[in-house]
Backbone as CSV, one residue per row, in Angstrom:
resi,resn,N_x,N_y,N_z,CA_x,CA_y,CA_z,C_x,C_y,C_z
1,UNK,-15.938,-4.391,-5.790,-16.323,-3.177,-5.111,-15.442,-2.991,-3.880
2,UNK,-14.858,-1.804,-3.687,-13.991,-1.601,-2.532,-14.761,-1.776,-1.229
3,UNK,-14.087,-2.262,-0.243,-14.652,-2.422,1.075,-14.249,-1.232,1.910
4,UNK,-15.056,-0.881,2.919,-14.825,0.360,3.650,-14.761,0.085,5.149
5,UNK,-13.861,0.778,5.820,-13.815,0.742,7.279,-14.337,2.080,7.757
6,UNK,-15.402,2.045,8.487,-16.008,3.247,9.018,-15.542,3.400,10.458
7,UNK,-15.367,4.616,10.926,-14.848,4.861,12.262,-15.705,4.239,13.356
8,UNK,-17.020,4.300,13.196,-17.868,3.812,14.265,-18.376,2.398,14.026
9,UNK,-18.567,2.019,12.777,-19.080,0.692,12.478,-18.168,0.040,11.454
10,UNK,-17.667,-1.150,11.779,-16.821,-1.851,10.817,-17.740,-2.580,9.851
11,UNK,-17.773,-2.116,8.613,-18.592,-2.773,7.606,-17.797,-3.925,7.036
12,UNK,-16.688,-3.656,6.421,-15.705,-4.625,5.962,-14.424,-3.824,5.829
13,UNK,-13.366,-4.144,6.598,-12.201,-3.271,6.661,-11.370,-3.269,5.382
14,UNK,-11.243,-2.100,4.828,-10.337,-1.866,3.710,-10.343,-0.368,3.438
15,UNK,-9.454,0.132,2.633,-9.349,1.570,2.452,-8.981,1.930,1.037
16,UNK,-8.642,3.174,0.850,-8.282,3.723,-0.445,-7.267,2.870,-1.188
17,UNK,-6.291,2.415,-0.508,-5.251,1.664,-1.177,-5.639,0.212,-1.381
18,UNK,-6.828,-0.156,-0.931,-7.268,-1.545,-1.104,-7.333,-1.904,-2.575
19,UNK,-7.869,-1.012,-3.370,-7.928,-1.276,-4.802,-6.503,-1.452,-5.320
20,UNK,-5.637,-0.561,-4.917,-4.226,-0.658,-5.290,-3.627,-1.961,-4.782
21,UNK,-3.909,-2.281,-3.539,-3.351,-3.497,-2.955,-3.828,-4.736,-3.699
22,UNK,-5.096,-4.772,-4.053,-5.609,-5.935,-4.769,-4.936,-6.090,-6.118
23,UNK,-4.696,-4.977,-6.804,-4.005,-5.035,-8.090,-2.569,-5.512,-7.886
24,UNK,-1.906,-4.929,-6.905,-0.515,-5.289,-6.658,-0.360,-6.735,-6.222
25,UNK,-1.326,-7.223,-5.446,-1.196,-8.551,-4.871,-1.793,-9.646,-5.742
26,UNK,-2.339,-9.290,-6.899,-3.043,-10.278,-7.702,-2.162,-11.461,-8.077
27,UNK,-0.902,-11.248,-8.305,-0.019,-12.382,-8.597,1.209,-12.347,-7.695
28,UNK,1.084,-11.700,-6.562,2.188,-11.565,-5.615,1.927,-12.407,-4.381
29,UNK,2.988,-12.600,-3.613,2.852,-13.162,-2.283,2.744,-11.983,-1.328
30,UNK,1.618,-11.876,-0.647,1.419,-10.763,0.263,2.329,-10.893,1.477
31,UNK,2.902,-9.766,1.876,3.648,-9.656,3.119,2.936,-8.561,3.907
32,UNK,2.277,-8.954,4.980,1.487,-8.028,5.786,2.120,-7.890,7.159
33,UNK,2.018,-6.702,7.724,2.712,-6.406,8.975,1.749,-6.234,10.148
34,UNK,2.220,-6.620,11.322,1.460,-6.423,12.554,1.565,-4.979,13.039
35,UNK,2.538,-4.231,12.507,2.770,-2.861,12.952,3.047,-1.958,11.751
36,UNK,2.994,-0.655,12.002,3.360,0.298,10.955,4.776,0.794,11.256
37,UNK,5.518,1.123,10.211,6.883,1.609,10.454,6.880,3.051,10.932
38,UNK,7.799,3.370,11.803,8.020,4.763,12.202,6.931,5.343,13.075
39,UNK,6.927,6.668,13.072,6.000,7.433,13.891,4.790,7.822,13.055
40,UNK,3.605,7.521,13.554,2.363,7.872,12.868,2.173,9.395,12.907
41,UNK,1.869,9.952,11.765,1.688,11.400,11.645,0.201,11.749,11.620
42,UNK,-0.122,12.995,11.979,-1.516,13.431,12.039,-2.004,14.057,10.743
43,UNK,-1.077,14.332,9.821,-1.479,14.901,8.536,-0.541,14.402,7.442
44,UNK,-1.035,14.462,6.229,-0.228,14.078,5.068,0.682,15.244,4.701
45,UNK,1.831,14.990,4.091,2.788,16.059,3.784,2.212,17.109,2.818
46,UNK,2.538,18.361,3.079,2.053,19.453,2.228,2.472,19.273,0.772
47,UNK,3.684,18.732,0.562,4.165,18.570,-0.815,3.424,17.461,-1.565
48,UNK,2.613,16.675,-0.882,1.826,15.632,-1.538,0.436,16.132,-1.949
49,UNK,0.014,17.265,-1.400,-1.349,17.726,-1.636,-1.597,17.991,-3.113
50,UNK,-2.768,17.554,-3.592,-3.133,17.763,-4.986,-3.868,16.571,-5.557
51,UNK,-4.194,16.684,-6.849,-4.914,15.615,-7.545,-3.945,14.845,-8.429
52,UNK,-4.060,13.483,-8.395,-3.156,12.599,-9.118,-3.941,11.585,-9.939
53,UNK,-3.365,11.211,-11.082,-3.860,10.056,-11.816,-3.077,8.848,-11.304
54,UNK,-3.773,7.746,-11.060,-3.145,6.529,-10.545,-2.739,5.660,-11.730
55,UNK,-1.439,5.353,-11.820,-0.911,4.511,-12.905,-0.273,3.284,-12.263
56,UNK,-0.867,2.109,-12.508,-0.359,0.855,-11.938,0.164,-0.036,-13.037
57,UNK,1.232,-0.763,-12.726,1.744,-1.766,-13.664,0.771,-2.927,-13.666
58,UNK,0.461,-3.445,-14.838,-0.437,-4.588,-14.943,0.383,-5.862,-15.054
59,UNK,-0.033,-6.883,-14.314,0.658,-8.163,-14.380,0.207,-8.986,-15.572
60,UNK,-0.914,-8.595,-16.168,-1.475,-9.389,-17.247,-1.401,-8.600,-18.544
61,UNK,-0.528,-8.996,-19.495,-0.367,-8.239,-20.729,-1.676,-8.051,-21.478
62,UNK,-2.589,-9.013,-21.406,-3.854,-8.874,-22.120,-4.730,-7.777,-21.526
63,UNK,-4.423,-7.318,-20.314,-5.202,-6.255,-19.671,-4.582,-4.873,-19.864
64,UNK,-3.576,-4.771,-20.687,-2.871,-3.493,-20.838,-3.461,-2.607,-21.922
65,UNK,-4.602,-2.952,-22.469,-5.246,-2.129,-23.490,-5.784,-0.874,-22.818
66,UNK,-5.074,0.234,-22.988,-5.425,1.470,-22.291,-6.779,2.020,-22.728
67,UNK,-7.272,1.638,-23.901,-8.571,2.109,-24.349,-9.686,1.532,-23.482
68,UNK,-9.461,0.357,-22.896,-10.490,-0.277,-22.085,-10.338,0.031,-20.598
69,UNK,-9.209,0.554,-20.189,-8.996,0.844,-18.783,-9.583,2.206,-18.440
70,UNK,-10.325,2.236,-17.342,-10.854,3.505,-16.875,-9.822,4.147,-15.963
71,UNK,-9.686,5.456,-16.081,-8.711,6.162,-15.256,-9.206,6.251,-13.825
72,UNK,-8.243,6.208,-12.914,-8.537,6.388,-11.500,-7.737,7.578,-11.007
73,UNK,-8.303,8.262,-10.027,-7.663,9.460,-9.498,-7.645,9.420,-7.975
74,UNK,-6.626,10.051,-7.414,-6.522,10.223,-5.971,-6.256,11.702,-5.703
75,UNK,-7.075,12.307,-4.866,-6.854,13.685,-4.441,-6.409,13.642,-2.991
76,UNK,-5.195,14.123,-2.757,-4.633,14.095,-1.407,-4.837,15.464,-0.763
77,UNK,-5.507,15.448,0.385,-5.716,16.648,1.193,-4.960,16.470,2.502
78,UNK,-5.005,17.432,3.362,-4.222,17.407,4.595,-4.439,16.152,5.431
79,UNK,-5.687,15.747,5.593,-5.952,14.598,6.469,-6.827,13.530,5.814
80,UNK,-6.949,13.583,4.498,-7.751,12.572,3.820,-7.336,12.423,2.366
81,UNK,-7.768,11.296,1.804,-7.545,11.038,0.389,-8.896,10.718,-0.232
82,UNK,-9.193,11.390,-1.330,-10.428,11.147,-2.063,-10.067,10.285,-3.266
83,UNK,-10.677,9.122,-3.358,-10.363,8.131,-4.389,-11.509,8.066,-5.378
84,UNK,-11.229,8.366,-6.642,-12.249,8.319,-7.690,-11.933,7.161,-8.627
85,UNK,-12.878,6.217,-8.721,-12.699,5.072,-9.596,-14.037,4.718,-10.228
86,UNK,-14.023,3.657,-11.028,-15.275,3.243,-11.664,-16.307,2.814,-10.630
87,UNK,-15.871,2.528,-9.406,-16.789,2.145,-8.328,-17.370,3.350,-7.605
88,UNK,-16.999,4.551,-8.037,-17.513,5.768,-7.414,-16.436,6.513,-6.658
89,UNK,-16.857,7.497,-5.887,-15.941,8.333,-5.108,-16.010,7.922,-3.651
90,UNK,-14.842,7.705,-3.072,-14.740,7.327,-1.661,-13.794,8.311,-0.968
91,UNK,-14.080,8.612,0.275,-13.226,9.505,1.064,-12.657,8.711,2.231
92,UNK,-11.328,8.753,2.376,-10.631,8.010,3.418,-9.854,8.985,4.288
93,UNK,-10.083,8.897,5.570,-9.473,9.822,6.512,-8.366,9.118,7.289
94,UNK,-7.296,9.860,7.545,-6.208,9.310,8.361,-6.739,8.807,9.689
95,UNK,-6.098,7.781,10.187,-6.398,7.155,11.476,-7.689,6.367,11.476
96,UNK,-8.306,6.163,10.297,-9.340,5.138,10.172,-8.567,3.895,9.770
97,UNK,-8.603,3.554,8.506,-7.829,2.393,8.059,-6.594,2.812,7.274
98,UNK,-6.304,4.087,7.206,-5.133,4.611,6.507,-4.199,5.281,7.500
99,UNK,-2.927,4.943,7.426,-1.916,5.555,8.296,-0.795,6.124,7.431
100,UNK,-0.270,7.261,7.862,0.914,7.846,7.239,1.973,7.918,8.323
101,UNK,3.179,7.411,8.026,4.234,7.402,9.040,5.584,7.717,8.409
102,UNK,6.520,8.106,9.284,7.854,8.512,8.858,8.882,7.825,9.761
103,UNK,9.987,7.361,9.141,11.106,6.801,9.905,12.297,7.737,9.742
104,UNK,12.918,8.078,10.853,14.135,8.898,10.867,13.962,10.221,10.119
105,UNK,12.737,10.725,10.060,12.472,11.995,9.417,12.608,11.980,7.904
106,UNK,12.860,10.818,7.306,13.078,10.762,5.866,12.187,9.766,5.141
107,UNK,12.254,8.499,5.493,11.496,7.475,4.783,10.015,7.593,5.143
108,UNK,9.176,7.602,4.104,7.745,7.820,4.304,6.956,6.593,3.866
109,UNK,5.882,6.317,4.609,5.103,5.108,4.367,3.610,5.377,4.484
110,UNK,2.838,4.714,3.630,1.394,4.640,3.768,1.083,3.198,4.137
111,UNK,0.242,3.019,5.139,-0.126,1.685,5.586,-1.641,1.555,5.540
112,UNK,-2.078,0.427,5.044,-3.490,0.149,4.847,-3.907,-1.007,5.738
113,UNK,-4.926,-0.791,6.558,-5.438,-1.859,7.401,-6.238,-2.817,6.536
114,UNK,-5.801,-4.062,6.511,-6.423,-5.094,5.685,-7.430,-5.891,6.504
115,UNK,-8.283,-6.680,5.836,-9.293,-7.470,6.562,-8.700,-8.415,7.606
116,UNK,-7.464,-8.838,7.426,-6.821,-9.744,8.383,-6.440,-9.040,9.688
117,UNK,-6.644,-7.716,9.759,-6.239,-6.953,10.932,-4.766,-6.595,10.892
118,UNK,-4.134,-6.791,9.733,-2.722,-6.488,9.523,-2.605,-5.344,8.528
119,UNK,-1.394,-4.813,8.382,-1.175,-3.682,7.485,-0.444,-4.082,6.208
120,UNK,-0.959,-3.587,5.076,-0.222,-3.609,3.818,0.561,-2.304,3.808
121,UNK,1.875,-2.398,3.760,2.733,-1.218,3.900,3.344,-0.863,2.554
122,UNK,3.312,0.427,2.214,3.875,0.939,0.976,4.895,2.020,1.291
123,UNK,6.099,1.863,0.776,7.108,2.919,0.880,6.775,3.932,-0.201
124,UNK,6.781,5.213,0.158,6.431,6.277,-0.787,7.672,7.111,-1.061
125,UNK,8.007,7.222,-2.354,9.150,8.030,-2.776,8.637,9.114,-3.704
126,UNK,9.015,10.352,-3.420,8.642,11.471,-4.292,9.724,11.605,-5.347
127,UNK,9.331,11.434,-6.609,10.257,11.523,-7.738,9.763,12.658,-8.624
128,UNK,10.363,13.836,-8.468,9.837,15.026,-9.135,8.497,15.349,-8.494
129,UNK,7.458,15.457,-9.317,6.112,15.708,-8.791,5.326,14.418,-8.583
130,UNK,5.886,13.293,-9.013,5.192,12.010,-8.952,5.487,11.291,-7.638
131,UNK,4.456,10.651,-7.076,4.634,9.816,-5.892,4.698,8.366,-6.363
132,UNK,5.740,7.635,-5.929,5.912,6.234,-6.301,5.682,5.388,-5.062
133,UNK,4.804,4.378,-5.186,4.464,3.495,-4.074,5.023,2.103,-4.325
134,UNK,5.807,1.626,-3.357,6.425,0.303,-3.421,5.873,-0.549,-2.288
135,UNK,5.440,-1.756,-2.601,4.822,-2.658,-1.645,5.849,-3.560,-0.956
136,UNK,5.521,-4.022,0.260,6.324,-5.030,0.946,6.233,-6.379,0.248
137,UNK,5.142,-6.608,-0.490,4.877,-7.920,-1.069,5.865,-8.285,-2.158
138,UNK,5.928,-9.585,-2.428,6.924,-10.137,-3.338,6.272,-10.743,-4.576
139,UNK,6.942,-10.600,-5.733,6.437,-11.222,-6.962,6.527,-12.736,-6.865
140,UNK,7.606,-13.224,-6.281,7.802,-14.658,-6.092,7.599,-14.962,-4.614
141,UNK,7.308,-16.208,-4.302,7.136,-16.550,-2.893,8.492,-16.627,-2.214
142,UNK,8.727,-15.730,-1.250,10.010,-15.766,-0.544,10.038,-16.919,0.451
143,UNK,11.226,-17.304,0.839,11.389,-18.303,1.891,11.310,-17.589,3.241
144,UNK,10.793,-18.284,4.223,10.670,-17.708,5.562,12.040,-17.249,6.070
145,UNK,13.092,-18.027,5.791,14.448,-17.676,6.233,14.895,-16.347,5.628
146,UNK,14.506,-16.074,4.382,14.855,-14.791,3.757,14.177,-13.632,4.486
147,UNK,12.899,-13.803,4.810,12.160,-12.744,5.503,12.675,-12.544,6.925
148,UNK,13.152,-13.613,7.565,13.691,-13.500,8.930,14.893,-12.560,9.019
149,UNK,15.579,-12.323,7.900,16.722,-11.398,7.893,16.277,-9.954,8.119
150,UNK,15.011,-9.658,7.771,14.542,-8.270,7.782,13.406,-7.991,8.766
151,UNK,12.694,-9.045,9.178,11.526,-8.873,10.038,11.626,-9.798,11.242
152,UNK,10.845,-9.492,12.280,10.738,-10.430,13.403,9.369,-11.099,13.325
153,UNK,9.213,-12.182,14.029,7.946,-12.915,14.117,7.353,-13.210,12.742
154,UNK,8.119,-13.817,11.868,7.651,-14.170,10.524,6.832,-15.456,10.608
155,UNK,5.638,-15.400,10.045,4.753,-16.560,10.080,4.004,-16.664,8.750
156,UNK,3.986,-17.842,8.169,3.204,-18.063,6.953,1.792,-18.444,7.390
157,UNK,0.806,-17.740,6.838,-0.582,-17.936,7.239,-1.399,-18.391,6.035
158,UNK,-2.237,-19.386,6.256,-3.170,-19.834,5.224,-4.543,-19.927,5.866
159,UNK,-5.464,-19.070,5.382,-6.845,-19.071,5.858,-7.742,-19.125,4.639
160,UNK,-8.354,-20.265,4.422,-9.191,-20.430,3.233,-8.345,-20.278,1.990
161,UNK,-8.751,-19.375,1.104,-8.004,-19.112,-0.122,-6.867,-18.122,0.092
162,UNK,-6.880,-17.428,1.242,-5.848,-16.438,1.535,-4.575,-17.111,2.025
163,UNK,-3.454,-16.711,1.452,-2.156,-17.176,1.908,-1.223,-15.981,1.889
164,UNK,-0.559,-15.722,2.999,0.306,-14.551,3.099,1.317,-14.759,4.220
165,UNK,2.313,-13.860,4.272,3.263,-13.848,5.377,2.865,-12.744,6.339
166,UNK,2.831,-13.075,7.612,2.577,-12.122,8.689,3.926,-11.819,9.316
167,UNK,4.306,-10.537,9.347,5.611,-10.144,9.873,5.458,-8.974,10.834
168,UNK,6.488,-8.743,11.620,6.580,-7.533,12.431,7.777,-6.755,11.909
169,UNK,7.535,-5.498,11.548,8.579,-4.656,10.965,9.641,-4.311,12.001
170,UNK,10.893,-4.456,11.607,12.045,-4.000,12.384,12.558,-2.775,11.617
171,UNK,12.336,-1.596,12.166,12.589,-0.352,11.433,14.005,-0.244,10.875
172,UNK,15.008,-0.622,11.656,16.388,-0.457,11.192,16.727,-1.381,10.030
173,UNK,15.891,-2.390,9.754,16.147,-3.325,8.654,15.235,-3.090,7.451
174,UNK,14.284,-2.169,7.571,13.281,-1.987,6.527,13.870,-1.440,5.228
175,UNK,14.776,-0.490,5.316,15.396,0.066,4.113,16.177,-1.012,3.363
176,UNK,16.894,-1.846,4.108,17.651,-2.948,3.484,16.699,-3.925,2.795
177,UNK,15.527,-4.152,3.373,14.543,-5.046,2.753,14.121,-4.500,1.389
178,UNK,13.804,-3.207,1.336,13.367,-2.621,0.065,14.481,-2.623,-0.983
179,UNK,15.745,-2.643,-0.548,16.871,-2.703,-1.485,17.186,-4.137,-1.905
180,UNK,16.622,-5.117,-1.207,16.892,-6.522,-1.513,16.106,-6.963,-2.754
181,UNK,16.308,-8.193,-3.157,15.614,-8.733,-4.333,14.239,-9.295,-3.991
182,UNK,13.842,-9.261,-2.740,12.582,-9.889,-2.325,11.334,-9.093,-2.730
183,UNK,11.207,-7.810,-2.370,9.939,-7.126,-2.679,9.763,-6.903,-4.185
184,UNK,8.507,-6.812,-4.580,8.178,-6.544,-5.978,8.782,-5.207,-6.400
185,UNK,9.306,-5.161,-7.597,9.886,-3.911,-8.122,8.855,-3.113,-8.920
186,UNK,7.636,-3.677,-9.072,6.578,-2.935,-9.747,6.176,-1.757,-8.885
187,UNK,5.998,-0.639,-9.508,5.679,0.590,-8.793,4.305,1.081,-9.241
188,UNK,3.560,1.637,-8.301,2.335,2.332,-8.631,2.646,3.811,-8.520
189,UNK,2.337,4.536,-9.588,2.666,5.965,-9.619,1.414,6.813,-9.481
190,UNK,1.542,7.853,-8.678,0.521,8.888,-8.586,1.095,10.094,-9.315
191,UNK,0.572,10.347,-10.519,1.087,11.391,-11.402,0.178,12.614,-11.296
192,UNK,0.739,13.798,-10.997,-0.106,14.988,-10.852,-0.924,15.276,-12.106
193,UNK,-2.169,15.682,-11.891,-3.036,16.095,-12.995,-2.778,17.575,-13.200
194,UNK,-2.407,17.903,-14.434,-2.075,19.311,-14.748,-3.310,20.056,-15.200
């Protein structure tokens, strides 16, 4: 069941992309950031507005039976995203646990506040009408020295069963990181519903 961050009362911090993040991170090494890239925006881009079907790559071939998978949808509005899944409908508003930011007026990012108090950052690329989300996290466990090339204050954290890298984003190196072999190449697509 998704966890929710409420503006006035913290129930358990997580947001719309938490479901996405859990799927993406199920066999990945999480890379979480202390900061969000770029300038935080007050609204989502007009060209993103609309209803989308969420299509995620599955890491487990036995789970790829589309007859058993329930469809999930995301409706993007000016300042919120409505997430429809088998767990019900949830509404997430910007500046709660969801952030939208831009670097150099071009690169766009969605950042999700995770329970650790850090951000799961996704680079968003518009490909035709489809939005493609790429995670900072890695399919294989990267070496700390590799991450030091792209981030500052890299620290490997282990708390209970959770193990992840805590980093601080260096904006001028972020594009090079996404072009490197470190981050997962699996993409989550938001495909417009016609």
